[in-house]
C-alpha positions, -999 to 999 in steps of 0.1 A, spaced: -127 292 169 -134 327 164 -130 358 186 -158 384 191 -160 413 216 -187 415 242 -201 445 225 -201 427 191 -216 397 209 -248 415 222 -254 431 189 -250 396 171 -263 373 193 -287 355 170 -259 351 144 -235 338 170 -262 313 183 -266 300 146 -229 296 141 -228 274 171 -257 254 159 -233 249 127 -208 234 149 -186 265 154 -172 275 188 -171 313 194 -152 327 220 -164 362 236 -137 385 248 -135 416 270 -106 439 267 -89 414 246 -93 386 272 -115 356 270 -147 357 290 -170 333 274 -175 306 248 -205 298 229 -206 262 218 -233 239 203 -253 220 226 -254 184 227 -283 171 211 -296 134 215 -311 121 182 -338 96 186 -336 66 164 -362 63 136 -388 36 139 -389 24 103 -417 -2 109 -439 28 124 -427 50 96 -439 26 71 -471 18 88 -478 56 88 -470 59 51 -494 29 44 -521 44 61 -522 73 42 -547 75 15 -532 79 -25 -539 113 -39 -562 118 -71 -537 138 -88 -500 140 -93 -480 165 -71 -468 183 -103 -505 187 -116 -515 199 -81 -488 223 -78 -494 237 -110 -532 240 -104 -525 261 -67 -498 283 -84 -523 293 -115 -552 297 -92 -534 323 -66 -522 344 -95 -537 378 -94 
């Protein structure tokens, strides 16, 4: 857990939220005393429905060209 002053927390809120999302606890202090904590929120993960995923994949049409060929064509056509 790292400590951050309230003034710095105001200036770095986005960074502190990113750190919390990565699992780090951040303690906010005022005049050297802890006043708040930023912790990662509990996120419920939904299970993957493999049958539905396979059905979706099977319903997609096959592409006429490979991904590499398509990407080269897009890259070369958009050059200036």
